[in-house]
C-alpha positions in Angstrom: 0.0 0.0 0.1 1.1 3.5 -0.6 0.4 6.7 1.0 -2.4 7.6 -1.6 -4.5 4.5 -0.6 -3.4 2.1 -3.5 -3.5 -1.4 -2.5 -1.9 -4.0 -4.7 -3.9 -7.3 -5.2 -2.7 -10.4 -7.0 -5.4 -12.9 -8.1 -3.8 -16.4 -9.0 -4.8 -19.4 -10.7 -2.4 -22.4 -9.7 -1.6 -25.5 -11.8 -3.4 -28.2 -9.6 -2.6 -31.8 -8.6 -5.7 -33.2 -7.5 -5.4 -34.5 -4.1 -1.8 -33.8 -3.7 -1.4 -30.9 -1.3 2.5 -30.9 -1.3 2.6 -30.1 -5.1 -0.2 -27.5 -4.7 1.6 -25.9 -2.0 4.7 -25.6 -3.9 2.6 -23.6 -6.5 1.2 -21.3 -4.2 4.8 -20.7 -2.7 6.1 -20.2 -6.2 3.6 -17.6 -6.9 4.4 -15.8 -3.4 8.0 -15.5 -4.5 7.1 -13.8 -7.6 4.8 -11.2 -6.1 6.8 -9.8 -3.3 5.4 -6.2 -4.1 1.8 -7.3 -3.6 -0.1 -6.4 -0.7 -3.0 -9.1 -1.0 -2.6 -12.4 -2.8 -5.7 -14.6 -3.6 -5.8 -18.2 -4.4 -8.6 -20.4 -5.8 -11.2 -22.2 -3.8 -9.7 -25.3 -2.1 -6.6 -24.9 -3.9 -4.3 -26.6 -1.5 -6.2 -29.9 -2.0 -7.8 -29.3 -5.3 -11.5 -28.6 -5.9 -12.3 -31.9 -7.6 -11.3 -34.5 -4.9 -14.8 -35.7 -4.4 -15.3 -38.5 -2.0 -11.6 -38.1 -1.2 -12.5 -35.2 0.9 -13.6 -37.9 3.5 -10.0 -39.2 3.7 -8.3 -38.0 6.9 -4.9 -38.4 5.1 -5.8 -35.8 2.5 -7.3 -33.4 5.3 -4.1 -33.7 7.4 -1.8 -33.2 4.5 -3.8 -30.2 3.5 -3.6 -28.7 7.0 0.1 -29.4 7.1 0.9 -27.9 3.7 -1.1 -24.9 4.6 1.3 -24.4 7.6 4.1 -24.6 5.2 2.4 -21.9 3.2 2.0 -19.9 6.2 5.8 -20.3 6.9 6.8 -19.0 3.5 5.1 -15.6 4.4 7.4 -15.2 7.6 8.7 -11.4 7.6 6.5 -10.1 4.7 3.6 -7.5 5.1 1.3 -9.3 3.0 -2.1 -11.0 3.2 -2.3 -14.3 1.7 -5.7 -16.2 1.2 -5.9 -20.0 0.1 -8.6 -22.5 0.0 -8.7 -25.5 2.2 -11.0 -28.2 3.5 -11.3 -27.9 7.3 -12.5 -30.4 9.7 -14.3 -28.9 12.9 -15.9 -31.3 15.1 -18.3 -33.4 13.2 -18.4 -31.3 10.0 -16.3 -30.6 7.2 -16.2 -26.8 6.0 -15.0 -25.3 2.6 -12.8 -22.6 3.8 -10.8 -19.6 3.1 -7.8 -19.4 5.0 -6.2 -15.9 5.8 -2.3 -15.7 6.5 0.0 -13.0 7.2 3.7 -12.9 8.4 4.0 -16.7 9.0 0.6 -17.1 10.9 -2.8 -18.2 10.1 -4.9 -15.2 11.0 -8.5 -16.7 10.6 -10.6 -19.2 9.0 -13.9 -18.2 6.9 -16.2 -21.1 6.0 -18.2 -21.1 2.9 -21.8 -20.4 3.8 -23.8 -21.3 0.7 -23.2 -25.0 -0.4 -24.4 -25.7 -4.1 -26.1 -29.1 -4.4 -27.8 -28.8 -7.7 -27.2 -29.9 -11.4 -23.4 -30.4 -11.6 -22.6 -29.5 -8.0 -22.8 -31.9 -5.1 -20.8 -30.1 -2.4 -23.3 -31.0 0.4 -22.2 -34.5 0.0 -18.8 -33.4 1.7 -19.3 -30.1 3.2 -21.4 -28.3 5.7 -23.0 -24.8 5.5 -21.8 -22.5 7.8 -24.6 -20.7 9.6 -22.7 -18.6 12.6 -23.2 -21.1 15.2 -19.8 -22.8 14.8 -17.0 -22.5 17.1 -15.3 -19.4 17.2 -12.0 -20.7 17.4 -10.5 -23.9 16.2 -7.1 -25.7 16.4 -4.9 -25.1 13.3 -1.6 -26.8 13.4 -1.5 -26.7 17.2 -2.5 -23.1 17.4 -6.0 -21.8 18.4 -7.0 -19.3 15.5 -10.6 -17.4 14.9 -13.2 -19.2 12.9 -16.3 -18.0 11.6 -18.4 -16.1 9.0 -17.9 -13.0 10.9 -14.2 -12.5 10.5 -12.9 -9.1 8.9 -9.2 -8.2 8.5 -8.0 -4.7 9.0 -4.8 -2.8 8.2 -3.7 0.8 8.6 -4.8 3.2 6.0 -8.6 2.0 6.5 -8.1 -1.1 4.6 -10.6 -3.8 5.7 -10.8 -7.2 4.0 -13.9 -9.6 3.9 -13.7 -13.1 2.4 -16.4 -15.2 0.8 -16.3 -18.3 -1.4 -17.7 -19.0 -4.8 -21.3 -19.6 -4.6 -21.7 -17.2 -1.7 -21.5 -14.5 -4.6 -24.4 -15.9 -6.4 -26.7 -15.7 -3.6 -29.4 -12.9 -3.4 -27.6 -11.3 -0.3 -24.0 -12.4 -0.5 -21.9 -12.5 2.6 -19.6 -9.8 1.0 -22.6 -7.4 1.4 -22.8 -7.9 5.0 -19.2 -7.5 5.2 -19.1 -4.4 3.1 -21.7 -2.7 5.5 -19.6 -3.9 8.3 -16.9 -2.0 6.9 -15.0 -4.1 4.4 -13.8 -2.2 1.3 -11.7 -5.1 -0.2 -13.7 -8.3 -0.8 -12.1 -11.6 -1.8 -13.8 -14.5 -3.4 -11.8 -17.9 -3.8 -13.9 -19.7 -6.4 -13.8 -23.0 -8.5 -16.3 -21.9 -11.3 -16.5 -24.4 -14.2 -16.9 -23.1 -17.9 -20.4 -23.2 -19.6 -21.7 -21.3 -22.7 -22.1 -17.7 -21.5 -21.3 -18.4 -18.0 -18.3 -16.1 -17.9 -20.3 -13.2 -19.1 -22.6 -13.6 -16.1 -19.9 -14.3 -13.7 -18.1 -11.0 -14.8 -21.4 -9.1 -14.4 -21.8 -10.6 -10.9 -18.2 -9.4 -9.9 -18.6 -6.0 -11.3 -22.0 -5.5 -10.1 -21.2 -6.7 -6.5 -18.3 -4.2 -6.4 -20.6 -1.5 -7.4 -23.2 -2.1 -4.8 -20.7 -2.6 -2.1 -18.7 0.5 -3.3 -15.7 -2.0 -2.8 -12.9 -3.6 -4.6 -13.7 -7.1 -5.4 -11.1 -9.5 -6.3 -12.0 -13.2 -7.7 -9.7 -16.2 -8.4 -11.1 -19.3 -9.8 -9.7 -22.7 -10.2 -8.2 -23.6 -13.7 -8.3 -26.4 -16.3 -5.7 -28.5 -14.5 -8.4 -29.4 -12.1 -10.1 -32.8 -12.8 -12.1 -32.8 -16.1 -14.1 -36.0 -15.2 -17.3 -34.2 -16.0 -16.2 -30.2 -15.9 -13.8 -28.0 -17.2 -12.7 -25.1 -14.9 -12.0 -21.8 -16.6 -9.3 -20.2 -14.4 -10.8 -16.9 -14.5 -9.4 -14.2 -12.5 -11.0 -10.6 -12.3 -10.5 -7.6 -10.2 -13.1 -4.7 -10.1 -13.6 -1.6 -8.3 -16.7 0.1 -7.6 -18.8 -1.1 -10.7 -15.8 -1.1 -13.0 -13.6 -4.0 -14.2 -10.0 -3.2 -13.9 -8.5 -6.3 -14.8 -9.3 -9.8 -16.0 -7.2 -12.8 -16.9 -7.5 -15.0 -20.0 -9.7 -18.2 -19.4 -10.6 -21.4 -20.9 -13.0 -20.6 -24.0 -11.9 -16.9 -24.4 -10.5 -17.7 -27.9 -6.9 -17.5 -26.7 -4.4 -20.3 -25.9 -5.3 -22.5 -22.9 -2.9 -22.0 -20.0 -2.8 -25.1 -17.9 0.1 -23.9 -15.7 0.0 -21.3 -13.1 -0.5 -17.6 -13.8 -1.9 -14.4 -12.0 -3.1 -10.9 -12.6 -1.9 -7.8 -10.5 -3.7 -4.6 -10.2 -3.8 -1.6 -7.7 -7.2 -0.8 -6.1 -7.8 2.9 -4.6 -8.9 2.7 -0.9 -9.1 6.2 -0.4 -11.6 6.5 -3.7 -13.8 3.9 -2.2 -13.7 5.6 1.2 -14.5 8.9 -0.4 -17.4 7.3 -2.3 -18.9 5.7 0.8 -18.8 8.9 2.6 -20.6 10.7 0.0 -23.2 7.9 -0.3 -24.6 8.8 3.4 -27.4 6.1 2.9 -24.6 3.2 2.7 -24.9 2.8 6.5 -28.4 2.8 7.1 -28.8 -1.0 7.5 -25.8 -1.5 9.8 -27.9 -1.3 12.9 -29.5 -4.5 11.9 -26.2 -6.5 11.5 -24.4 -8.4 14.2 -21.0 -7.2 15.1 -17.9 -8.6 13.2 -14.5 -9.8 14.9 -11.8 -7.8 13.2 -8.2 -9.3 12.9 -5.4 -6.9 12.5 -2.6 -7.4 9.8 0.2 -5.2 8.5 0.8 -3.7 5.2 4.0 -2.1 3.8 3.9 1.5 4.0 5.6 2.2 0.5 4.8 0.6 -2.9 6.8 1.4 -6.2 5.0 2.4 -9.3 1.4 2.2 -10.1 -0.4 -1.1 -11.5 -3.2 0.7 -12.7 -4.7 2.7 -15.7 -5.1 6.3 -15.2 -7.5 7.7 -17.5 -6.3 11.2 -18.9 -9.9 12.2 -19.9 -12.1 10.9 -17.2 -15.1 12.6 -18.6 -14.7 11.1 -22.3 -14.8 7.4 -22.8 -11.9 6.4 -24.9 -13.5 3.6 -27.0 -15.5 5.0 -30.0 -18.7 3.0 -29.3 -18.8 3.8 -25.7 -18.0 7.4 -26.6 -21.0 7.5 -29.2 -23.4 5.8 -26.7 -22.5 8.4 -23.8 -22.8 11.4 -26.3 -26.3 9.9 -27.2 -27.1 9.6 -23.8 -26.1 13.1 -22.8 -27.7 15.0 -25.7 -30.9 13.2 -25.0 -30.8 14.4 -21.2 -29.9 18.0 -22.4 -33.0 18.0 -24.7 -35.4 16.4 -22.2 -34.5 19.1 -19.4 -34.8 21.9 -21.9 -38.0 20.4 -23.2 -39.8 20.7 -20.0 -38.8 24.1 -19.5 -40.0 25.3 -22.9 -43.2 23.7 -22.2 -43.9 25.9 -19.2 -43.2 29.3 -21.4 -46.2 31.2 -22.6 -46.9 30.0 -26.1 -44.9 31.8 -29.0 -42.1 32.8 -26.6 -38.8 33.3 -28.4 -35.9 31.2 -27.4 -32.7 33.6 -27.5 -29.2 32.3 -27.9 -26.0 34.3 -28.1 -24.1 32.7 -31.0 -20.4 33.1 -30.9 -19.1 30.8 -33.6 -17.6 28.6 -30.6 -18.2 25.3 -29.3 -20.4 26.0 -26.1 -22.9 28.2 -28.1 -22.9 25.7 -31.0 -23.9 22.9 -28.6 -26.5 25.1 -26.8 -28.0 25.7 -30.1 -27.9 22.4 -31.4 -29.8 21.1 -28.1 -32.5 23.8 -28.7 -33.0 23.0 -32.4 -33.3 19.3 -31.7 -35.7 19.9 -28.6 -37.8 22.2 -30.8 -38.1 19.5 -33.4 -38.9 16.9 -30.6 -41.8 19.4 -29.4 -42.9 20.0 -33.0 -42.0 23.8 -32.7 -40.8 25.7 -35.6 -37.2 26.5 -35.5 -37.9 30.1 -36.3 -38.9 30.5 -32.8 -35.2 30.2 -31.8 -33.7 33.7 -32.2 -29.9 33.4 -32.7 -28.1 36.6 -32.1 -24.4 37.1 -33.0 -23.1 40.2 -31.3 -19.4 40.9 -32.7 -17.2 42.9 -30.6 -13.6 44.2 -30.5 -12.0 40.4 -30.4 -14.4 38.8 -32.9 -12.7 37.3 -35.8 -13.9 36.7 -39.5 -13.8 32.8 -39.0 -16.2 32.7 -35.9 -18.5 35.3 -37.3 -18.9 33.5 -40.4 -19.2 30.2 -38.6 -22.0 31.5 -36.5 -24.0 33.2 -39.3 -23.7 30.0 -41.6 -24.7 27.6 -38.9 -27.7 29.6 -38.0 -28.5 30.0 -41.8 -28.1 26.1 -42.3 -30.3 25.2 -39.4 -33.1 27.6 -40.3 -33.5 29.3 -37.0 -34.2 33.2 -36.9 -30.8 35.3 -36.7 -29.9 38.8 -36.2 -26.6 40.4 -35.7 -25.8 43.6 -33.4 -22.4 45.0 -33.4 -21.7 46.0 -29.7 -18.4 48.2 -30.3 -20.3 51.4 -30.4 -22.3 50.3 -27.2 -19.2 49.2 -25.6 -17.3 52.3 -26.5 -20.3 54.6 -25.2 -20.2 52.7 -21.9 -16.6 53.2 -21.4 -17.2 56.9 -22.0 -20.1 57.0 -19.8 -17.8 55.3 -17.1 -14.8 57.4 -17.6 -12.9 54.3 -18.3 -9.7 54.4 -20.3 -9.3 50.9 -21.7 -5.6 49.8 -21.7 -4.9 53.5 -20.9 -6.5 54.8 -24.1 -8.4 58.0 -23.5 -11.3 57.4 -25.7 -13.8 60.3 -24.9 -13.1 62.0 -28.0 -12.8 59.0 -30.3 -15.4 57.3 -32.7 -15.4 53.7 -33.1 -12.8 53.4 -35.8 -10.4 55.8 -34.1 -10.7 53.5 -30.8 -10.2 50.4 -32.9 -7.0 51.8 -34.5 -5.9 52.7 -31.1 -6.5 49.4 -29.7 -4.4 47.7 -32.7 -1.5 49.6 -31.5 -1.6 48.5 -27.8 1.4 45.6 -27.3 0.4 42.2 -26.6 1.8 42.2 -23.2 -0.5 45.1 -22.1 -3.8 43.7 -23.3 -5.3 43.1 -20.0 -8.2 45.0 -18.9 -11.0 43.2 -17.1 -13.4 46.2 -17.4 -12.9 46.1 -21.1 -13.7 42.5 -21.1 -16.7 42.5 -18.7 -18.4 45.6 -20.2 -18.7 43.7 -23.7 -19.7 40.2 -21.9 -22.6 42.1 -20.0 -23.8 44.0 -22.8 -24.3 40.9 -25.0 -26.2 39.5 -21.8 -28.3 42.9 -21.6 -29.2 42.5 -25.3 -30.1 38.9 -25.3 -32.4 39.2 -22.2 -34.0 42.3 -23.4 -35.3 40.0 -26.3 -36.9 37.5 -23.9 -36.2 34.0 -22.5 -32.5 33.2 -23.0 -30.7 29.7 -23.2 -27.4 29.5 -21.5 -24.3 28.5 -23.2 -21.5 28.1 -20.6 -20.1 24.7 -19.5 -18.9 22.8 -16.4 -15.4 23.7 -16.9 -15.9 27.4 -17.3 -18.0 27.4 -14.2 -15.4 25.7 -12.2 -12.7 28.2 -13.1 -15.1 31.1 -13.0 -14.1 31.7 -16.5 -17.2 33.9 -17.2 -18.5 37.3 -16.5 -20.8 37.6 -13.3 -24.3 38.4 -14.6 -22.9 38.4 -17.9 -22.4 35.2 -19.9 -22.6 33.5 -16.5 -26.5 34.0 -16.4 -29.5 32.9 -18.4 -33.0 31.5 -17.8 -31.9 27.8 -18.6 -28.5 26.3 -19.3 -28.6 22.9 -21.0 -24.7 22.9 -20.8 -24.4 23.5 -17.1 -22.9 20.1 -16.4 -20.9 19.4 -19.8 -17.1 19.8 -19.1 -15.2 21.4 -21.9 -13.2 18.3 -23.1 -16.7 16.6 -23.6 -18.2 19.5 -25.4 -16.0 18.8 -28.4 -17.1 15.2 -28.8 -20.8 16.4 -28.4 -20.7 18.6 -31.2 -18.8 16.0 -33.4 -21.4 13.5 -32.6 -24.3 15.7 -33.5 -22.5 16.6 -36.6 -22.2 13.1 -37.6 -25.4 11.6 -36.5 -28.0 14.1 -36.8 -26.7 15.7 -40.0 -25.6 14.0 -43.3 -22.7 15.2 -45.6 -23.4 18.9 -46.3 -22.8 22.5 -45.2 -24.3 22.0 -41.5 -21.7 19.2 -40.9 -18.9 21.3 -42.5 -19.7 24.3 -40.5 -19.8 22.3 -37.1 -16.5 20.7 -38.0 -15.0 23.9 -38.6 -16.4 25.2 -35.1 -14.8 21.9 -33.6 -11.4 22.9 -34.8 -11.5 26.7 -33.5 -9.2 27.9 -30.9 -11.0 28.2 -27.5 -11.6 31.8 -26.6 -14.1 34.5 -25.4 -12.9 36.8 -28.0 -13.1 39.6 -25.7 -9.5 41.0 -26.6 -8.6 42.6 -29.8 -7.6 40.2 -32.6 -4.2 40.1 -33.9 -3.2 42.2 -36.9 -3.8 39.4 -39.4 -7.5 38.8 -37.9 -6.6 35.5 -36.0 -7.8 35.1 -32.2 -5.4 36.7 -29.8 -7.1 35.6 -26.6 -6.6 31.8 -26.1 -8.2 30.6 -23.0 -5.7 27.6 -22.7 -2.8 29.9 -22.8 -4.1 32.0 -19.9 -5.6 29.1 -17.8 -3.6 26.1 -18.9 -5.0 23.2 -20.9 -8.5 22.1 -20.4 -7.6 18.5 -20.5 -5.7 19.1 -17.3 -8.3 21.3 -15.6 -10.9 18.7 -16.3 -8.7 16.0 -14.9 -8.1 17.9 -11.8 -11.9 18.8 -11.5 -12.9 15.1 -11.7 -10.3 14.1 -9.2 -10.6 17.0 -6.8 -14.4 17.5 -6.7 -15.8 14.1 -7.7 -13.3 12.2 -5.6 -11.9 14.6 -3.1 -8.3 13.8 -3.7 -5.6 15.7 -2.4 -3.4 18.0 -4.6 -0.4 15.7 -4.0 -2.3 12.7 -5.1 -3.7 14.4 -8.1 0.0 15.3 -9.3 0.9 11.6 -8.4 -2.0 10.5 -10.8 -1.1 12.9 -13.5 2.3 11.4 -13.8 0.7 8.2 -14.7 -1.8 9.6 -17.2 -1.2 9.8 -21.0 -2.5 13.1 -21.9 -2.7 14.3 -25.4 0.7 15.7 -25.3 3.2 15.4 -22.4 3.4 18.1 -20.0 6.5 19.3 -17.9 5.9 18.6 -14.3 6.0 22.5 -13.7 3.4 23.1 -16.0 1.2 20.6 -14.5 1.9 22.3 -10.8 1.4 25.7 -12.2 -2.1 24.5 -13.9 -3.2 22.7 -10.7 -2.3 26.0 -8.7 -4.4 27.8 -11.1 -7.3 25.5 -10.6 -7.5 25.7 -7.0 -7.0 29.7 -6.8 -9.7 30.2 -9.3 -12.1 27.3 -7.9 -12.1 29.0 -4.5 -12.0 32.5 -5.5 -15.0 32.1 -8.1 -17.5 30.1 -5.8 -19.5 33.4 -5.5 -20.5 32.7 -9.2 -21.4 29.2 -8.6 -23.6 30.3 -5.7 -26.0 31.9 -8.3 -26.3 30.0 -11.4 -29.4 29.2 -13.6 -31.3 26.0 -13.6 -29.8 23.1 -15.8 -29.8 19.3 -15.9 -27.0 17.2 -14.2 -25.8 14.7 -16.8 -22.8 13.3 -15.3 -21.4 12.5 -11.9 -19.8 16.0 -11.4 -22.0 19.0 -11.2 -21.6 22.2 -9.6 -25.1 23.4 -9.1 -25.7 24.9 -5.5 -29.0 23.2 -5.3 -27.6 19.8 -5.8 -24.2 18.5 -5.9 -22.0 21.6 -4.6 -22.5 23.8 -1.7 -19.5 25.8 -0.6 -18.8 28.9 1.1 -17.9 31.8 -1.2 -15.1 33.1 1.3 -13.4 29.7 2.0 -9.6 29.9 2.2 -7.6 27.7 -0.4 -4.3 27.9 1.6 -3.9 24.4 2.5 -4.7 23.2 -1.2 -2.3 25.7 -2.5 0.4 24.4 -0.2 -0.4 21.0 -1.4 0.0 21.8 -5.0 3.2 23.8 -4.4 6.4 22.5 -6.4 
């Protein structure tokens, strides 16, 4: 385990010599010698003897040899801060139990018996094994030493790591033991299994493992016996899986997956994030509601290493954007539908004939809002001409964005108008007595003022009043016309990259929980799926390729965008990465930096740039909360939302000091 809460788990499928515990123990010990850096090592059900011993389980010789060889496995763990779990038949009084044996640092920590014994179709376990029901002895003699025994055992290490163990069929029940263990505090669930392969079973098995990890908000590790078990009547697939909170992290090959059949020992290793699971459970306050109905569990301590090298886990650089094309297509379709459904309800409540006003800049956000509004009107049977697109060129508007805005409105068949705000802005500066960039403008007309702006050096082009006046004028013009559909996105809201009571405000904002890194893909999705080849798609793809900018500062001498948002703030792919991990998961700045080192971004970023951008994120996220305390209605579409009425409530005057210190180089 490392200081960021990552626990390394290995799931192994061993080569089985049926009814030969010595050979099987050698295989287990061989695996342990190869996974010295793992924190938890899980083996299959009854792996010490073999699962398919059948009536040989009634032989005292086999049971004694299994016990003896398990003690040898325990001895092999001496001096290692590692939890090892193996499967063994254990005789207790007049009964025989199918058990998981937890081992650490040379000792057996506890023995967990299987609760649900399958005795149907191809399974006849009740012929040999008893079902554990909680009335068994609390301790048993194991190799001359009393050890805890029972279905109420949990294993706890520092850092909040709590491990529960169940066996094969237990998972397939309506209320698996792992559910009870999770409610009692276990965040890592282990399953020793011997699951035979039949047509389609692997898919169902995977769904069970992944689903249980999600329901329990836990990591779930599953190790199954392989094809070296007896094949008298069945073939065991050797399927190993590691899932975390509803997501499959890793799985092994298995018999029947189309690959080579591996009859020897193999394993998979993956790091699970216990801190993430703890954060998820804390935010899901209903998780503990049934704990009052449970009997208390016994907790047994074990030790894990305090340091762990590297990271055995994929870190997704774009957490809001699925990497696979098919999944991204499905996600975009779902999001676009949610946006349209939200706006449709609001439109239905408006007086008949109310115009729907949108400021169209030729950028991504306003384009997406327009596409949502067009689709919504089509769904409601409303004439698209009720949509009133208004383009309002100012001092920073370029020909490309203006052309794209006008072309898009024309191709979509919405009403459109153009109001040049340069004169209005200049009049406002004069009324305020403001000298933008030090330009005394009281006696200037618009053309003279534009000429003076062109002479301002790039390094001096910083004037928030100049920018905010234009943004608020645009909102004033829009709201003077009626109902306004907002365009701002989640990333801008997180960073406060909007003018308060300017582009920050509207009557309804369908983009309110769409992060910037996803907006481009949504526009692409609509371009390719709602429109065929032609001018609409061409215009949309041109907009997708446009530099992200509010266009509030003067353009360059050759008419190109001067003000690049990402040059000022840092790359949006970094900000969205930070947003997801800081707000969705509550990670520390140090952990976010650690994860960023293992993520493959669209381009490599120097450590200093990542640190600088992270500091910008925290500085702006805290200082701009006052804008998020007053935002329009809009639908939540993903797991991150900053609406003060829903997911995010934060004081506007909170101090970011400890976060800034944590992100300091």
